[in-house]
Backbone as a chain_set.jsonl record, in Angstrom:
{"seq": "GEHQVNVEDKLTGSYRVWDYCVQYQESSLDFISRLMELEGIAYHFSHEADKHTLVLTDAATQHQPFSGYEVIPYHQTPSGGSTDEEGI", "coords": {"N": [[-19.963, 9.0, -5.829], [-19.537, 9.685, -2.332], [-16.892, 10.46, -1.935], [-14.675, 11.693, -4.267], [-12.52, 9.867, -5.996], [-9.652, 8.968, -7.784], [-8.863, 5.831, -9.056], [-6.536, 3.219, -9.473], [-6.6, 0.02, -10.409], [-4.762, -2.658, -9.625], [-5.135, -5.214, -8.887], [-4.817, -8.741, -8.699], [-5.995, -10.952, -7.698], [-8.986, -12.818, -6.737], [-11.789, -11.798, -4.921], [-13.91, -12.086, -2.038], [-17.466, -11.556, -2.004], [-19.136, -9.631, 0.176], [-21.829, -10.525, 2.206], [-22.922, -9.116, 4.291], [-21.89, -6.253, 5.929], [-20.626, -3.93, 8.234], [-20.137, -0.513, 8.881], [-19.103, 1.126, 11.614], [-18.772, 3.659, 13.868], [-16.286, 4.493, 12.802], [-14.004, 6.085, 10.602], [-14.418, 6.67, 7.038], [-12.025, 6.041, 5.74], [-10.754, 4.397, 7.676], [-12.595, 2.295, 7.702], [-12.585, 1.211, 5.024], [-9.891, 0.58, 4.867], [-9.685, -1.391, 6.838], [-11.272, -3.452, 5.715], [-9.814, -4.0, 3.371], [-7.39, -4.846, 4.491], [-8.192, -7.267, 5.649], [-8.48, -8.798, 3.372], [-5.961, -8.862, 2.315], [-5.091, -6.785, 0.73], [-3.172, -4.092, -0.349], [-2.506, -0.541, -0.368], [-1.46, 2.469, -1.979], [-0.57, 5.864, -2.809], [-0.347, 7.483, -5.922], [1.239, 10.307, -7.015], [0.68, 13.079, -9.003], [1.109, 16.101, -10.945], [-1.439, 17.173, -11.562], [-3.289, 15.46, -10.432], [-4.136, 12.95, -7.944], [-3.785, 9.511, -7.38], [-5.306, 6.619, -6.141], [-3.804, 3.58, -5.656], [-4.373, 0.207, -5.912], [-3.06, -2.822, -4.746], [-2.036, -6.293, -4.667], [0.193, -7.83, -4.541], [3.687, -7.998, -3.982], [5.31, -7.75, -6.185], [4.127, -5.927, -7.815], [4.983, -3.413, -7.342], [7.135, -0.741, -8.201], [10.631, -0.157, -8.005], [12.242, 2.656, -6.414], [14.161, 4.995, -8.219], [17.608, 4.479, -8.136], [17.464, 2.988, -5.869], [17.178, 0.304, -6.389], [18.484, -1.903, -5.427], [19.065, -2.511, -2.061], [21.507, -2.404, 0.324], [22.149, -4.739, 2.989], [23.212, -4.398, 6.276], [24.661, -6.095, 8.756], [25.107, -5.431, 12.023], [26.815, -5.991, 15.022], [26.252, -4.52, 17.349], [23.951, -3.237, 16.725], [24.155, -0.719, 15.796], [24.721, 2.011, 13.467], [26.097, 2.15, 10.108], [28.533, 3.711, 7.949], [27.519, 3.668, 5.475], [24.607, 3.901, 3.433], [21.747, 1.9, 4.013], [20.06, -1.089, 5.138]], "CA": [[-19.992, 8.706, -4.416], [-19.235, 10.745, -1.37], [-15.508, 10.885, -2.144], [-14.232, 11.566, -5.657], [-11.181, 9.299, -5.92], [-9.123, 8.257, -8.947], [-8.384, 4.522, -8.603], [-5.866, 2.318, -10.408], [-6.799, -1.334, -9.89], [-3.725, -3.605, -10.043], [-5.415, -6.461, -8.181], [-4.753, -9.942, -9.52], [-6.769, -12.006, -7.046], [-10.448, -12.748, -6.664], [-12.133, -11.517, -3.532], [-15.275, -12.434, -1.664], [-18.534, -10.56, -1.958], [-19.646, -9.669, 1.54], [-23.287, -10.485, 2.329], [-23.283, -8.106, 5.28], [-20.707, -5.612, 6.486], [-21.07, -2.719, 8.92], [-19.211, 0.548, 9.258], [-19.643, 1.671, 12.857], [-17.873, 4.516, 14.64], [-14.969, 4.565, 12.185], [-14.006, 6.926, 9.401], [-14.471, 5.922, 5.778], [-10.681, 5.512, 5.506], [-10.551, 3.267, 8.578], [-13.485, 1.217, 7.274], [-12.098, 0.561, 3.81], [-8.581, 0.009, 5.193], [-9.947, -2.63, 7.58], [-11.73, -4.479, 4.779], [-8.713, -4.378, 2.482], [-6.438, -5.621, 5.289], [-8.738, -8.622, 5.78], [-8.328, -9.482, 2.089], [-4.565, -8.838, 1.88], [-4.933, -5.748, -0.292], [-2.436, -2.908, 0.089], [-2.743, 0.623, -1.219], [-0.596, 3.638, -1.88], [-1.027, 6.932, -3.686], [0.516, 7.982, -6.981], [1.03, 11.756, -7.037], [1.04, 13.792, -10.226], [0.865, 17.54, -10.817], [-2.845, 17.544, -11.658], [-4.191, 14.521, -9.756], [-3.606, 11.908, -7.073], [-4.473, 8.27, -7.699], [-5.233, 5.516, -5.193], [-3.371, 2.381, -6.372], [-4.647, -1.011, -5.15], [-2.173, -3.92, -5.12], [-2.11, -7.479, -3.815], [1.442, -8.58, -4.684], [4.87, -7.133, -3.876], [5.897, -7.571, -7.516], [3.426, -4.853, -8.519], [5.609, -2.145, -6.981], [8.355, -0.397, -8.92], [11.613, 0.432, -7.088], [12.629, 4.039, -6.635], [15.416, 5.127, -8.945], [18.76, 4.526, -7.243], [17.239, 2.083, -4.742], [16.787, -1.002, -6.914], [19.073, -2.835, -4.464], [19.407, -1.842, -0.805], [22.386, -3.31, 1.061], [21.844, -5.072, 4.378], [24.41, -4.347, 7.112], [24.447, -6.689, 10.069], [26.061, -4.884, 12.983], [26.618, -6.677, 16.3], [25.7, -3.635, 18.38], [22.716, -2.611, 16.253], [24.442, 0.651, 15.402], [24.679, 2.309, 12.037], [27.357, 2.176, 9.37], [28.689, 4.941, 7.169], [26.875, 3.444, 4.179], [23.154, 3.795, 3.488], [21.245, 0.537, 3.878], [19.176, -1.576, 6.206]], "C": [[-19.653, 9.92, -3.593], [-17.841, 11.324, -1.595], [-15.129, 10.653, -3.602], [-12.768, 11.124, -5.638], [-10.826, 8.642, -7.247], [-8.515, 6.958, -8.438], [-7.714, 3.787, -9.756], [-5.899, 0.928, -9.785], [-5.744, -2.272, -10.461], [-3.943, -4.969, -9.388], [-5.411, -7.639, -9.144], [-5.616, -11.062, -8.96], [-8.262, -11.811, -7.194], [-10.819, -12.613, -5.194], [-13.609, -11.76, -3.284], [-16.222, -11.248, -1.812], [-19.159, -10.696, -0.575], [-21.172, -9.595, 1.525], [-23.723, -9.362, 3.253], [-22.002, -7.553, 5.882], [-21.13, -4.264, 7.054], [-19.902, -1.775, 9.171], [-19.806, 1.214, 10.486], [-18.545, 2.404, 13.611], [-16.429, 4.465, 14.117], [-15.081, 5.431, 10.934], [-14.112, 6.049, 8.156], [-13.112, 5.305, 5.459], [-10.414, 4.302, 6.391], [-11.375, 2.061, 8.144], [-12.924, 0.479, 6.062], [-10.714, -0.047, 4.032], [-8.748, -1.322, 5.914], [-10.371, -3.748, 6.635], [-10.606, -4.942, 3.855], [-7.664, -5.192, 3.229], [-6.901, -7.063, 5.436], [-8.518, -9.446, 4.514], [-6.877, -9.523, 1.6], [-4.291, -7.834, 0.781], [-4.21, -4.552, 0.324], [-2.784, -1.747, -0.835], [-1.682, 1.673, -0.977], [-1.133, 4.68, -2.857], [0.059, 7.298, -4.685], [0.204, 9.472, -7.12], [1.54, 12.344, -8.343], [0.66, 15.256, -10.041], [-0.62, 17.876, -10.769], [-3.809, 16.57, -10.984], [-3.411, 13.564, -8.862], [-4.441, 10.66, -7.326], [-4.235, 7.244, -6.604], [-4.914, 4.254, -5.983], [-3.571, 1.175, -5.459], [-3.75, -2.13, -5.658], [-2.376, -5.1, -4.179], [-0.882, -8.374, -3.971], [2.621, -7.608, -4.66], [5.492, -6.852, -5.236], [5.227, -6.455, -8.31], [4.016, -3.479, -8.223], [6.889, -1.951, -7.776], [9.347, 0.212, -7.928], [11.859, 1.9, -7.429], [13.991, 4.058, -7.325], [16.575, 5.29, -7.955], [18.639, 3.59, -6.056], [16.746, 0.718, -5.22], [17.297, -2.117, -6.006], [19.457, -2.026, -3.234], [20.274, -2.803, 0.001], [21.916, -3.52, 2.5], [23.153, -5.106, 5.15], [24.074, -4.942, 8.473], [25.522, -6.154, 10.995], [25.785, -5.513, 14.343], [25.954, -5.8, 17.358], [24.388, -2.991, 17.964], [22.914, -1.176, 15.814], [24.418, 0.828, 13.899], [26.072, 2.215, 11.424], [27.433, 3.501, 8.623], [27.993, 4.852, 5.821], [25.363, 3.31, 4.365], [22.724, 2.347, 3.269], [20.321, 0.195, 5.032], [20.013, -2.366, 7.185]], "O": [[-19.505, 11.03, -4.104], [-17.633, 12.53, -1.463], [-15.25, 9.538, -4.109], [-11.882, 11.911, -5.306], [-11.605, 7.851, -7.779], [-7.733, 6.975, -7.488], [-8.243, 3.732, -10.867], [-5.284, 0.697, -8.744], [-5.808, -2.644, -11.633], [-3.025, -5.788, -9.344], [-5.929, -7.551, -10.257], [-5.934, -12.017, -9.669], [-8.736, -10.794, -7.699], [-10.216, -13.253, -4.332], [-14.441, -11.655, -4.185], [-15.811, -10.09, -1.75], [-19.651, -11.763, -0.21], [-21.743, -8.701, 0.9], [-24.757, -8.731, 3.035], [-21.128, -8.314, 6.297], [-21.904, -3.538, 6.429], [-18.83, -2.186, 9.613], [-20.885, 1.802, 10.416], [-17.513, 1.824, 13.947], [-15.477, 4.401, 14.896], [-16.132, 5.492, 10.296], [-13.918, 4.835, 8.22], [-13.042, 4.179, 4.966], [-9.902, 3.289, 5.915], [-10.899, 0.927, 8.214], [-12.805, -0.746, 6.08], [-10.396, -1.082, 3.446], [-8.026, -2.277, 5.628], [-9.88, -4.872, 6.744], [-10.465, -6.135, 3.589], [-7.102, -6.132, 2.667], [-6.089, -7.985, 5.357], [-8.384, -10.667, 4.587], [-6.59, -10.15, 0.58], [-3.365, -8.008, -0.011], [-4.593, -4.063, 1.387], [-3.291, -1.945, -1.939], [-1.086, 1.747, 0.098], [-2.043, 4.4, -3.637], [1.234, 7.407, -4.335], [-0.949, 9.855, -7.319], [2.688, 12.129, -8.732], [-0.033, 15.605, -9.086], [-1.026, 18.766, -10.021], [-5.015, 16.816, -10.96], [-2.2, 13.393, -9.004], [-5.661, 10.742, -7.469], [-3.098, 7.024, -6.186], [-5.666, 3.887, -6.886], [-3.012, 1.121, -4.363], [-3.681, -2.37, -6.864], [-2.828, -4.937, -3.046], [-0.909, -9.541, -3.581], [2.557, -6.529, -5.248], [6.136, -5.819, -5.418], [5.717, -6.079, -9.375], [3.583, -2.483, -8.804], [7.639, -2.902, -7.995], [8.949, 1.019, -7.089], [11.705, 2.324, -8.574], [14.857, 3.231, -7.04], [16.526, 6.13, -7.057], [19.602, 3.409, -5.31], [15.979, 0.055, -4.523], [16.638, -3.142, -5.834], [20.097, -0.98, -3.346], [19.83, -3.902, 0.33], [21.367, -2.62, 3.136], [24.103, -5.766, 4.73], [23.303, -4.368, 9.242], [26.71, -6.393, 10.781], [24.633, -5.562, 14.773], [25.176, -6.294, 18.173], [23.772, -2.275, 18.754], [21.947, -0.485, 15.493], [24.124, -0.108, 13.155], [27.083, 2.203, 12.127], [26.503, 4.307, 8.667], [27.888, 5.848, 5.105], [24.895, 2.692, 5.321], [23.288, 1.652, 2.424], [19.871, 1.058, 5.785], [19.488, -2.878, 8.174]]}, "num_chains": 1, "name": "protein.A"}
């Protein structure tokens, strides 16, 4: 195709086949992002030294936590300010 992209397909759902779909005055990224958003498909990139891979997912359980951030504490503050501890 026009863009050489490594893809890792982690999709678990079944998706419609579009009879007719138009890309008009939008970039290829905007076009494919729009279609995936309509279907509930998210994407991110996996970066390695020799290649980058587009990873397609459709469930939050398909994501791995970052080391050290398996649990993120929630701090409810009345004023909306920050605490001394990292969290949300």
